[in-house]
C-alpha positions in Angstrom: -33.4 -165.1 63.5 -34.4 -161.5 63.6 -38.2 -162.6 63.5 -37.2 -164.9 66.5 -35.8 -162.0 68.2 -38.7 -159.7 67.6 -41.1 -162.3 69.0 -38.7 -162.6 72.4 -38.9 -158.8 72.5 -42.7 -159.1 72.5 -43.0 -162.0 74.9 -40.5 -160.1 77.3 -42.5 -157.0 77.3 -45.5 -158.9 77.9 -44.1 -160.8 80.8 -43.0 -157.6 82.5 -46.2 -155.9 82.0 -47.9 -159.1 83.6 -45.6 -158.4 86.4 -46.4 -154.7 86.8 -49.8 -155.1 88.9 -48.5 -157.6 91.5 -45.3 -155.3 92.0 -47.4 -151.7 92.2 -49.8 -153.9 94.7 -46.8 -155.0 96.8 -44.6 -151.8 96.6 -44.6 -148.1 96.9 -45.1 -146.0 93.8 -41.5 -144.8 94.2 -40.1 -148.3 94.8 -42.6 -150.0 92.1 -40.9 -147.2 89.8 -37.2 -148.4 90.4 -38.2 -152.0 90.2 -39.9 -151.4 86.5 -36.7 -149.4 85.5 -34.4 -151.9 86.7 -36.5 -154.9 85.1 -36.2 -152.8 81.7 -32.7 -152.4 81.9 -32.0 -155.9 82.6 -34.2 -157.2 79.9 -33.1 -154.7 77.2 -29.4 -155.3 78.0 -29.6 -159.1 77.5 -31.6 -158.5 74.4 -29.0 -156.3 72.8 -26.3 -158.4 74.0 -28.2 -161.4 72.6 -28.4 -159.6 68.9 -24.8 -158.7 69.1 -23.8 -162.5 69.8 -25.8 -164.0 66.9 -24.5 -161.4 64.8 -27.6 -159.3 63.7 -26.3 -155.8 65.0 -22.7 -154.2 65.4 -23.0 -151.2 67.7 -20.6 -149.7 70.0 -22.6 -148.4 73.2 -19.7 -147.0 75.0 -20.8 -143.0 74.0 -24.1 -144.0 75.5 -22.2 -145.5 78.6 -20.4 -142.2 79.2 -23.8 -140.5 80.1 -23.7 -142.6 83.2 -21.0 -140.5 84.7 -23.1 -137.3 84.7 -24.5 -136.8 88.4 -26.7 -133.9 87.8 -30.1 -133.7 85.9 -30.3 -133.7 82.1 -32.2 -134.3 79.4 -30.6 -136.9 76.8 -32.2 -136.2 73.5 -31.7 -138.5 70.5 -32.8 -138.0 67.0 -35.3 -140.7 66.3 -34.1 -143.1 63.4 -36.0 -146.2 64.3 -38.8 -148.0 66.4 -36.0 -149.6 68.8 -34.0 -146.5 69.5 -35.0 -146.4 73.0 -34.1 -150.0 73.7 -30.2 -149.2 73.5 -30.8 -145.9 75.9 -32.8 -148.1 78.4 -30.1 -150.9 78.1 -27.1 -148.5 78.9 -28.5 -146.3 81.1 -30.3 -148.1 84.1 -32.4 -145.4 85.7 -33.5 -143.7 82.7 -37.0 -142.1 82.7 -38.4 -141.9 79.2 -41.0 -139.7 77.6 -43.1 -141.7 75.4 -46.0 -141.8 73.0 -49.7 -142.8 74.7 -49.9 -145.6 72.2 -46.8 -147.3 73.7 -48.0 -146.7 77.4 -51.4 -148.2 76.2 -50.0 -151.1 74.2 -50.7 -154.5 75.5 -47.1 -156.1 75.3 -45.2 -152.8 76.5 -47.7 -150.6 78.0 -47.9 -152.1 81.6 -44.1 -152.2 82.2 -43.4 -148.6 80.7 -46.3 -147.6 83.3 -44.8 -149.6 86.1 -41.3 -147.5 85.6 -43.2 -144.3 85.5 -42.5 -143.2 81.8 -44.1 -140.2 81.0 -47.0 -139.9 78.3 -46.6 -137.1 75.8 -50.2 -137.1 75.1 -50.8 -133.7 76.7 -47.9 -131.0 76.1 -48.6 -129.2 79.4 -48.9 -132.5 81.2 -45.7 -133.7 79.8 -43.9 -130.8 80.7 -45.1 -130.4 84.4 -44.7 -134.2 84.5 -40.9 -133.9 83.2 -39.7 -130.9 85.2 -41.2 -132.5 88.4 -39.3 -135.7 87.8 -36.1 -133.8 86.9 -35.6 -133.0 90.6 -35.3 -136.8 91.4 -34.0 -138.1 88.3 -30.7 -137.4 86.6 -31.7 -138.6 83.2 -34.6 -138.1 81.0 -34.8 -139.4 77.7 -36.7 -137.2 75.4 -37.0 -137.5 71.5 -37.5 -133.8 70.4 -38.9 -135.0 66.9 -41.9 -136.6 68.8 -42.0 -139.3 66.2 -39.7 -141.4 64.1 -37.7 -139.3 61.4 -40.0 -139.3 58.0 -38.4 -140.9 55.1 -38.6 -137.8 53.1 -37.0 -135.7 55.8 -33.3 -135.0 54.7 -31.4 -135.2 58.1 -34.2 -134.9 60.8 -38.1 -133.9 61.4 -38.5 -130.3 62.4 -38.2 -130.3 66.2 -41.3 -130.1 68.6 -41.2 -127.5 71.4 -41.4 -129.8 74.4 -37.6 -130.8 74.8 -37.2 -126.9 74.7 -40.0 -126.2 77.1 -38.7 -129.0 79.4 -35.4 -127.7 79.6 -36.3 -124.1 80.4 -39.0 -125.0 83.0 -36.7 -127.3 84.9 -33.1 -125.2 84.1 -31.3 -128.0 83.0 -28.9 -128.7 80.0 -29.9 -130.8 76.9 -27.3 -133.4 75.6 -28.0 -134.3 72.1 -27.3 -138.0 70.9 -26.8 -138.4 67.3 -27.7 -141.8 66.1 -26.9 -143.3 62.5 -27.5 -146.5 61.0 -26.6 -148.3 57.7 -30.7 -149.3 57.2 -34.1 -147.7 57.3 -34.9 -151.1 59.6 -38.0 -150.1 61.8 -38.1 -146.5 60.7 -41.1 -144.8 59.6 -43.1 -147.1 56.6 -40.7 -149.8 57.3 -43.1 -153.1 57.9 -41.9 -155.0 61.1 -41.8 -158.3 59.4 -39.4 -157.0 56.4 -35.6 -158.0 57.2 -33.0 -155.7 56.6 -29.8 -156.6 55.3 -27.6 -158.1 58.2 -25.6 -157.3 60.2 -27.2 -153.9 61.0 -24.7 -151.2 62.2 -25.8 -148.5 64.3 -23.6 -145.5 65.9 -24.1 -143.3 68.7 -22.4 -140.0 69.4 -22.7 -137.5 72.0 -22.9 -134.0 71.0 -22.0 -131.0 73.8 -24.8 -130.0 76.1 -27.0 -127.0 75.2 -27.9 -125.1 78.4 -30.9 -122.6 78.2 -29.8 -118.8 78.5 -31.5 -116.7 81.0 -34.8 -115.1 79.3 -34.2 -117.5 76.1 -37.5 -118.6 74.5 -38.6 -122.1 73.7 -38.1 -120.9 70.2 -34.9 -119.9 69.7 -33.5 -122.8 72.1 -35.3 -125.2 69.5 -33.7 -123.5 66.4 -30.2 -123.8 68.4 -31.0 -127.7 69.1 -32.3 -128.3 65.4 -29.1 -126.9 64.4 -26.9 -129.3 66.3 -28.6 -132.2 64.7 -28.6 -130.9 61.0 -24.9 -129.9 61.3 -23.9 -133.1 62.8 -25.9 -135.4 60.8 -24.7 -133.8 57.6 -21.1 -134.4 58.3 -19.0 -137.1 56.0 -19.7 -140.4 57.9 -19.9 -144.0 56.6 -23.4 -144.3 58.2 -24.5 -140.9 57.1 -28.4 -140.8 56.1 -29.4 -141.6 52.5 -32.0 -139.6 50.7 -35.3 -141.6 50.9 -35.4 -143.0 47.4 -32.0 -144.9 48.7 -32.3 -148.1 51.0 -29.4 -150.0 52.5 
């Protein structure tokens, strides 16, 4: 069943990518991006609903839904446990703008739709910071994974955070809201082959930490240290889905 779901995910992604060119030709850039984000939101929402309906996953999205009540620009910053983390955020936050790897933006199945939605590449740190800060003038929810990649199996709680998220927050003058993601499996984490099934159901938990606000004159390095401490403190707390050491697989 999971294999079918993954194939369907790829087909839906390809369909959006094929629609990207005619949409971008018919509408303005701003409207094309709104359409692209709405398409992604609708598809991901239905994909998650399907996975829940057939019993493949158990997840409560209400913590993420609470982010929709924020009516000012913020950076939503989850730890990056798995390849499909972004799906849950896009499925829950209708107009989320995401920062992504260039490899995803160039992917034949996912790239066209991601570019249509105006998602930002993290290939150039300078370009990413500038584009993200500019986007936050018009966008309330910017999704950035501070690790820059999925958490490595050998990392105890989280990879060392890269500087991009802090630099964007300081430049744009917006708070960062850490999102804590936990799961009972390492499915689709670093080193997990996409064809290897996990034990079902997959359980995923989301928690929203208090926002971190850049202090006047604060360096990106110091802000990064504060953000890193939030993840390490929260992820180390006792929890049924607390991350296991790399030698243990659920």
